[in-house]
Chimera marker file (.cmm) of the C-alpha trace (Angstrom):
<marker_set name="trace">
<marker id="1" x="6.190" y="13.597" z="-2.669" r="1" g="1" b="0" radius="0.5"/>
<marker id="2" x="7.338" y="10.111" z="-1.740" r="1" g="1" b="0" radius="0.5"/>
<marker id="3" x="5.287" y="7.046" z="-2.623" r="1" g="1" b="0" radius="0.5"/>
<marker id="4" x="4.684" y="6.425" z="1.065" r="1" g="1" b="0" radius="0.5"/>
<marker id="5" x="3.372" y="9.969" z="1.526" r="1" g="1" b="0" radius="0.5"/>
<marker id="6" x="0.961" y="9.503" z="-1.377" r="1" g="1" b="0" radius="0.5"/>
<marker id="7" x="-0.188" y="6.138" z="-0.026" r="1" g="1" b="0" radius="0.5"/>
<marker id="8" x="-0.982" y="7.803" z="3.298" r="1" g="1" b="0" radius="0.5"/>
<marker id="9" x="-2.999" y="10.511" z="1.543" r="1" g="1" b="0" radius="0.5"/>
<marker id="10" x="-5.003" y="7.819" z="-0.253" r="1" g="1" b="0" radius="0.5"/>
<marker id="11" x="-5.608" y="6.007" z="3.034" r="1" g="1" b="0" radius="0.5"/>
<marker id="12" x="-6.774" y="9.260" z="4.658" r="1" g="1" b="0" radius="0.5"/>
<marker id="13" x="-9.094" y="10.347" z="1.830" r="1" g="1" b="0" radius="0.5"/>
<marker id="14" x="-9.727" y="7.496" z="-0.599" r="1" g="1" b="0" radius="0.5"/>
<marker id="15" x="-12.707" y="9.251" z="-2.184" r="1" g="1" b="0" radius="0.5"/>
<marker id="16" x="-10.505" y="12.115" z="-3.294" r="1" g="1" b="0" radius="0.5"/>
<marker id="17" x="-8.009" y="9.860" z="-5.050" r="1" g="1" b="0" radius="0.5"/>
<marker id="18" x="-9.693" y="6.615" z="-6.073" r="1" g="1" b="0" radius="0.5"/>
<marker id="19" x="-13.433" y="7.091" z="-5.564" r="1" g="1" b="0" radius="0.5"/>
<marker id="20" x="-14.035" y="4.449" z="-2.900" r="1" g="1" b="0" radius="0.5"/>
<marker id="21" x="-12.255" y="2.220" z="-0.395" r="1" g="1" b="0" radius="0.5"/>
<marker id="22" x="-11.476" y="-0.706" z="-2.712" r="1" g="1" b="0" radius="0.5"/>
<marker id="23" x="-7.822" y="-1.450" z="-2.141" r="1" g="1" b="0" radius="0.5"/>
<marker id="24" x="-7.419" y="-2.694" z="-5.722" r="1" g="1" b="0" radius="0.5"/>
<marker id="25" x="-7.908" y="0.932" z="-6.730" r="1" g="1" b="0" radius="0.5"/>
<marker id="26" x="-5.278" y="2.026" z="-4.204" r="1" g="1" b="0" radius="0.5"/>
<marker id="27" x="-2.718" y="-0.256" z="-5.823" r="1" g="1" b="0" radius="0.5"/>
<marker id="28" x="-3.722" y="0.788" z="-9.355" r="1" g="1" b="0" radius="0.5"/>
<marker id="29" x="-3.344" y="4.459" z="-8.439" r="1" g="1" b="0" radius="0.5"/>
<marker id="30" x="0.025" y="3.821" z="-6.809" r="1" g="1" b="0" radius="0.5"/>
<marker id="31" x="1.220" y="1.748" z="-9.783" r="1" g="1" b="0" radius="0.5"/>
<marker id="32" x="0.245" y="4.562" z="-12.151" r="1" g="1" b="0" radius="0.5"/>
<marker id="33" x="1.989" y="7.174" z="-10.020" r="1" g="1" b="0" radius="0.5"/>
<marker id="34" x="5.150" y="5.082" z="-9.721" r="1" g="1" b="0" radius="0.5"/>
<marker id="35" x="5.180" y="4.441" z="-13.465" r="1" g="1" b="0" radius="0.5"/>
<marker id="36" x="4.730" y="8.148" z="-14.232" r="1" g="1" b="0" radius="0.5"/>
<marker id="37" x="7.620" y="9.023" z="-11.904" r="1" g="1" b="0" radius="0.5"/>
<marker id="38" x="9.760" y="6.346" z="-13.562" r="1" g="1" b="0" radius="0.5"/>
<marker id="39" x="8.921" y="7.690" z="-17.036" r="1" g="1" b="0" radius="0.5"/>
<marker id="40" x="9.909" y="11.168" z="-15.865" r="1" g="1" b="0" radius="0.5"/>
<marker id="41" x="13.213" y="9.829" z="-14.523" r="1" g="1" b="0" radius="0.5"/>
<marker id="42" x="12.137" y="10.449" z="-10.936" r="1" g="1" b="0" radius="0.5"/>
<marker id="43" x="11.800" y="6.884" z="-9.639" r="1" g="1" b="0" radius="0.5"/>
<marker id="44" x="12.565" y="6.782" z="-5.919" r="1" g="1" b="0" radius="0.5"/>
<marker id="45" x="14.554" y="3.680" z="-4.998" r="1" g="1" b="0" radius="0.5"/>
<marker id="46" x="14.150" y="2.444" z="-1.437" r="1" g="1" b="0" radius="0.5"/>
<marker id="47" x="10.937" y="4.334" z="-0.654" r="1" g="1" b="0" radius="0.5"/>
<marker id="48" x="9.086" y="2.983" z="2.375" r="1" g="1" b="0" radius="0.5"/>
<marker id="49" x="6.123" y="1.944" z="0.190" r="1" g="1" b="0" radius="0.5"/>
<marker id="50" x="8.255" y="-0.520" z="-1.796" r="1" g="1" b="0" radius="0.5"/>
<marker id="51" x="8.739" y="-2.804" z="1.203" r="1" g="1" b="0" radius="0.5"/>
<marker id="52" x="5.076" y="-2.958" z="2.180" r="1" g="1" b="0" radius="0.5"/>
<marker id="53" x="4.103" y="-5.944" z="0.026" r="1" g="1" b="0" radius="0.5"/>
<marker id="54" x="7.024" y="-8.050" z="1.253" r="1" g="1" b="0" radius="0.5"/>
<marker id="55" x="6.275" y="-7.073" z="4.840" r="1" g="1" b="0" radius="0.5"/>
<marker id="56" x="2.580" y="-8.003" z="4.522" r="1" g="1" b="0" radius="0.5"/>
<marker id="57" x="3.567" y="-11.399" z="3.098" r="1" g="1" b="0" radius="0.5"/>
<marker id="58" x="5.957" y="-11.996" z="5.988" r="1" g="1" b="0" radius="0.5"/>
<marker id="59" x="3.410" y="-10.725" z="8.521" r="1" g="1" b="0" radius="0.5"/>
<marker id="60" x="0.962" y="-13.439" z="7.492" r="1" g="1" b="0" radius="0.5"/>
<marker id="61" x="3.695" y="-16.001" z="6.804" r="1" g="1" b="0" radius="0.5"/>
<marker id="62" x="2.743" y="-16.213" z="3.131" r="1" g="1" b="0" radius="0.5"/>
<marker id="63" x="6.063" y="-15.197" z="1.627" r="1" g="1" b="0" radius="0.5"/>
<marker id="64" x="6.471" y="-12.969" z="-1.383" r="1" g="1" b="0" radius="0.5"/>
<marker id="65" x="4.418" y="-15.017" z="-3.836" r="1" g="1" b="0" radius="0.5"/>
<marker id="66" x="1.447" y="-12.612" z="-3.662" r="1" g="1" b="0" radius="0.5"/>
<marker id="67" x="1.171" y="-8.854" z="-3.509" r="1" g="1" b="0" radius="0.5"/>
<marker id="68" x="-0.234" y="-6.945" z="-0.541" r="1" g="1" b="0" radius="0.5"/>
<marker id="69" x="-3.671" y="-6.470" z="-2.120" r="1" g="1" b="0" radius="0.5"/>
<marker id="70" x="-4.208" y="-10.186" z="-2.694" r="1" g="1" b="0" radius="0.5"/>
<marker id="71" x="-3.000" y="-11.047" z="0.795" r="1" g="1" b="0" radius="0.5"/>
<marker id="72" x="-5.159" y="-8.439" z="2.513" r="1" g="1" b="0" radius="0.5"/>
<marker id="73" x="-8.207" y="-9.464" z="0.472" r="1" g="1" b="0" radius="0.5"/>
<marker id="74" x="-7.633" y="-13.075" z="1.489" r="1" g="1" b="0" radius="0.5"/>
<marker id="75" x="-6.979" y="-12.328" z="5.164" r="1" g="1" b="0" radius="0.5"/>
<marker id="76" x="-9.756" y="-9.803" z="5.730" r="1" g="1" b="0" radius="0.5"/>
<marker id="77" x="-12.672" y="-12.075" z="5.002" r="1" g="1" b="0" radius="0.5"/>
<marker id="78" x="-14.860" y="-9.321" z="3.555" r="1" g="1" b="0" radius="0.5"/>
<marker id="79" x="-14.526" y="-6.471" z="1.118" r="1" g="1" b="0" radius="0.5"/>
<marker id="80" x="-15.721" y="-4.012" z="3.753" r="1" g="1" b="0" radius="0.5"/>
<marker id="81" x="-12.917" y="-4.872" z="6.164" r="1" g="1" b="0" radius="0.5"/>
<marker id="82" x="-10.048" y="-4.696" z="3.653" r="1" g="1" b="0" radius="0.5"/>
<marker id="83" x="-9.728" y="-0.914" z="3.962" r="1" g="1" b="0" radius="0.5"/>
<marker id="84" x="-9.493" y="-0.977" z="7.750" r="1" g="1" b="0" radius="0.5"/>
<marker id="85" x="-7.037" y="-3.882" z="7.665" r="1" g="1" b="0" radius="0.5"/>
<marker id="86" x="-4.909" y="-2.012" z="5.133" r="1" g="1" b="0" radius="0.5"/>
<marker id="87" x="-4.779" y="1.042" z="7.399" r="1" g="1" b="0" radius="0.5"/>
<marker id="88" x="-3.901" y="-1.128" z="10.396" r="1" g="1" b="0" radius="0.5"/>
<marker id="89" x="-1.159" y="-2.994" z="8.535" r="1" g="1" b="0" radius="0.5"/>
<marker id="90" x="0.332" y="0.214" z="7.106" r="1" g="1" b="0" radius="0.5"/>
<marker id="91" x="0.557" y="1.625" z="10.627" r="1" g="1" b="0" radius="0.5"/>
<marker id="92" x="2.199" y="-1.561" z="11.928" r="1" g="1" b="0" radius="0.5"/>
<marker id="93" x="4.598" y="-1.582" z="8.989" r="1" g="1" b="0" radius="0.5"/>
<marker id="94" x="5.690" y="1.982" z="9.630" r="1" g="1" b="0" radius="0.5"/>
<marker id="95" x="6.164" y="1.243" z="13.330" r="1" g="1" b="0" radius="0.5"/>
<marker id="96" x="8.301" y="-1.844" z="12.662" r="1" g="1" b="0" radius="0.5"/>
<marker id="97" x="10.353" y="-0.069" z="10.011" r="1" g="1" b="0" radius="0.5"/>
<marker id="98" x="11.035" y="2.811" z="12.391" r="1" g="1" b="0" radius="0.5"/>
<marker id="99" x="9.862" y="5.257" z="9.769" r="1" g="1" b="0" radius="0.5"/>
<marker id="100" x="7.178" y="7.849" z="9.322" r="1" g="1" b="0" radius="0.5"/>
<marker id="101" x="5.922" y="8.655" z="5.852" r="1" g="1" b="0" radius="0.5"/>
<link id1="1" id2="2" r="1" g="1" b="0" radius="0.2"/>
<link id1="2" id2="3" r="1" g="1" b="0" radius="0.2"/>
<link id1="3" id2="4" r="1" g="1" b="0" radius="0.2"/>
<link id1="4" id2="5" r="1" g="1" b="0" radius="0.2"/>
<link id1="5" id2="6" r="1" g="1" b="0" radius="0.2"/>
<link id1="6" id2="7" r="1" g="1" b="0" radius="0.2"/>
<link id1="7" id2="8" r="1" g="1" b="0" radius="0.2"/>
<link id1="8" id2="9" r="1" g="1" b="0" radius="0.2"/>
<link id1="9" id2="10" r="1" g="1" b="0" radius="0.2"/>
<link id1="10" id2="11" r="1" g="1" b="0" radius="0.2"/>
<link id1="11" id2="12" r="1" g="1" b="0" radius="0.2"/>
<link id1="12" id2="13" r="1" g="1" b="0" radius="0.2"/>
<link id1="13" id2="14" r="1" g="1" b="0" radius="0.2"/>
<link id1="14" id2="15" r="1" g="1" b="0" radius="0.2"/>
<link id1="15" id2="16" r="1" g="1" b="0" radius="0.2"/>
<link id1="16" id2="17" r="1" g="1" b="0" radius="0.2"/>
<link id1="17" id2="18" r="1" g="1" b="0" radius="0.2"/>
<link id1="18" id2="19" r="1" g="1" b="0" radius="0.2"/>
<link id1="19" id2="20" r="1" g="1" b="0" radius="0.2"/>
<link id1="20" id2="21" r="1" g="1" b="0" radius="0.2"/>
<link id1="21" id2="22" r="1" g="1" b="0" radius="0.2"/>
<link id1="22" id2="23" r="1" g="1" b="0" radius="0.2"/>
<link id1="23" id2="24" r="1" g="1" b="0" radius="0.2"/>
<link id1="24" id2="25" r="1" g="1" b="0" radius="0.2"/>
<link id1="25" id2="26" r="1" g="1" b="0" radius="0.2"/>
<link id1="26" id2="27" r="1" g="1" b="0" radius="0.2"/>
<link id1="27" id2="28" r="1" g="1" b="0" radius="0.2"/>
<link id1="28" id2="29" r="1" g="1" b="0" radius="0.2"/>
<link id1="29" id2="30" r="1" g="1" b="0" radius="0.2"/>
<link id1="30" id2="31" r="1" g="1" b="0" radius="0.2"/>
<link id1="31" id2="32" r="1" g="1" b="0" radius="0.2"/>
<link id1="32" id2="33" r="1" g="1" b="0" radius="0.2"/>
<link id1="33" id2="34" r="1" g="1" b="0" radius="0.2"/>
<link id1="34" id2="35" r="1" g="1" b="0" radius="0.2"/>
<link id1="35" id2="36" r="1" g="1" b="0" radius="0.2"/>
<link id1="36" id2="37" r="1" g="1" b="0" radius="0.2"/>
<link id1="37" id2="38" r="1" g="1" b="0" radius="0.2"/>
<link id1="38" id2="39" r="1" g="1" b="0" radius="0.2"/>
<link id1="39" id2="40" r="1" g="1" b="0" radius="0.2"/>
<link id1="40" id2="41" r="1" g="1" b="0" radius="0.2"/>
<link id1="41" id2="42" r="1" g="1" b="0" radius="0.2"/>
<link id1="42" id2="43" r="1" g="1" b="0" radius="0.2"/>
<link id1="43" id2="44" r="1" g="1" b="0" radius="0.2"/>
<link id1="44" id2="45" r="1" g="1" b="0" radius="0.2"/>
<link id1="45" id2="46" r="1" g="1" b="0" radius="0.2"/>
<link id1="46" id2="47" r="1" g="1" b="0" radius="0.2"/>
<link id1="47" id2="48" r="1" g="1" b="0" radius="0.2"/>
<link id1="48" id2="49" r="1" g="1" b="0" radius="0.2"/>
<link id1="49" id2="50" r="1" g="1" b="0" radius="0.2"/>
<link id1="50" id2="51" r="1" g="1" b="0" radius="0.2"/>
<link id1="51" id2="52" r="1" g="1" b="0" radius="0.2"/>
<link id1="52" id2="53" r="1" g="1" b="0" radius="0.2"/>
<link id1="53" id2="54" r="1" g="1" b="0" radius="0.2"/>
<link id1="54" id2="55" r="1" g="1" b="0" radius="0.2"/>
<link id1="55" id2="56" r="1" g="1" b="0" radius="0.2"/>
<link id1="56" id2="57" r="1" g="1" b="0" radius="0.2"/>
<link id1="57" id2="58" r="1" g="1" b="0" radius="0.2"/>
<link id1="58" id2="59" r="1" g="1" b="0" radius="0.2"/>
<link id1="59" id2="60" r="1" g="1" b="0" radius="0.2"/>
<link id1="60" id2="61" r="1" g="1" b="0" radius="0.2"/>
<link id1="61" id2="62" r="1" g="1" b="0" radius="0.2"/>
<link id1="62" id2="63" r="1" g="1" b="0" radius="0.2"/>
<link id1="63" id2="64" r="1" g="1" b="0" radius="0.2"/>
<link id1="64" id2="65" r="1" g="1" b="0" radius="0.2"/>
<link id1="65" id2="66" r="1" g="1" b="0" radius="0.2"/>
<link id1="66" id2="67" r="1" g="1" b="0" radius="0.2"/>
<link id1="67" id2="68" r="1" g="1" b="0" radius="0.2"/>
<link id1="68" id2="69" r="1" g="1" b="0" radius="0.2"/>
<link id1="69" id2="70" r="1" g="1" b="0" radius="0.2"/>
<link id1="70" id2="71" r="1" g="1" b="0" radius="0.2"/>
<link id1="71" id2="72" r="1" g="1" b="0" radius="0.2"/>
<link id1="72" id2="73" r="1" g="1" b="0" radius="0.2"/>
<link id1="73" id2="74" r="1" g="1" b="0" radius="0.2"/>
<link id1="74" id2="75" r="1" g="1" b="0" radius="0.2"/>
<link id1="75" id2="76" r="1" g="1" b="0" radius="0.2"/>
<link id1="76" id2="77" r="1" g="1" b="0" radius="0.2"/>
<link id1="77" id2="78" r="1" g="1" b="0" radius="0.2"/>
<link id1="78" id2="79" r="1" g="1" b="0" radius="0.2"/>
<link id1="79" id2="80" r="1" g="1" b="0" radius="0.2"/>
<link id1="80" id2="81" r="1" g="1" b="0" radius="0.2"/>
<link id1="81" id2="82" r="1" g="1" b="0" radius="0.2"/>
<link id1="82" id2="83" r="1" g="1" b="0" radius="0.2"/>
<link id1="83" id2="84" r="1" g="1" b="0" radius="0.2"/>
<link id1="84" id2="85" r="1" g="1" b="0" radius="0.2"/>
<link id1="85" id2="86" r="1" g="1" b="0" radius="0.2"/>
<link id1="86" id2="87" r="1" g="1" b="0" radius="0.2"/>
<link id1="87" id2="88" r="1" g="1" b="0" radius="0.2"/>
<link id1="88" id2="89" r="1" g="1" b="0" radius="0.2"/>
<link id1="89" id2="90" r="1" g="1" b="0" radius="0.2"/>
<link id1="90" id2="91" r="1" g="1" b="0" radius="0.2"/>
<link id1="91" id2="92" r="1" g="1" b="0" radius="0.2"/>
<link id1="92" id2="93" r="1" g="1" b="0" radius="0.2"/>
<link id1="93" id2="94" r="1" g="1" b="0" radius="0.2"/>
<link id1="94" id2="95" r="1" g="1" b="0" radius="0.2"/>
<link id1="95" id2="96" r="1" g="1" b="0" radius="0.2"/>
<link id1="96" id2="97" r="1" g="1" b="0" radius="0.2"/>
<link id1="97" id2="98" r="1" g="1" b="0" radius="0.2"/>
<link id1="98" id2="99" r="1" g="1" b="0" radius="0.2"/>
<link id1="99" id2="100" r="1" g="1" b="0" radius="0.2"/>
<link id1="100" id2="101" r="1" g="1" b="0" radius="0.2"/>
</marker_set>
């Protein structure tokens, strides 16, 4: 499974993977998965997920100084709207990258 495929599964059913819709948990889960794959020698270079943080920074003209979670938290205005904004941005990102996870 690619990182992007896993990220989509988390977005579809966050309760199954992280317990609730807090995007900090999404990133923590993804970081753990990526680390485990790296430890097993299965790190996937160039996966669609790896460009998401840079894209989100560029999308909001904030550069690469912050990760996608911090940017989305800042831009959403409320904890409740971060999940929906994350889903929206992931969809936009996939569309602009010409890729489907």
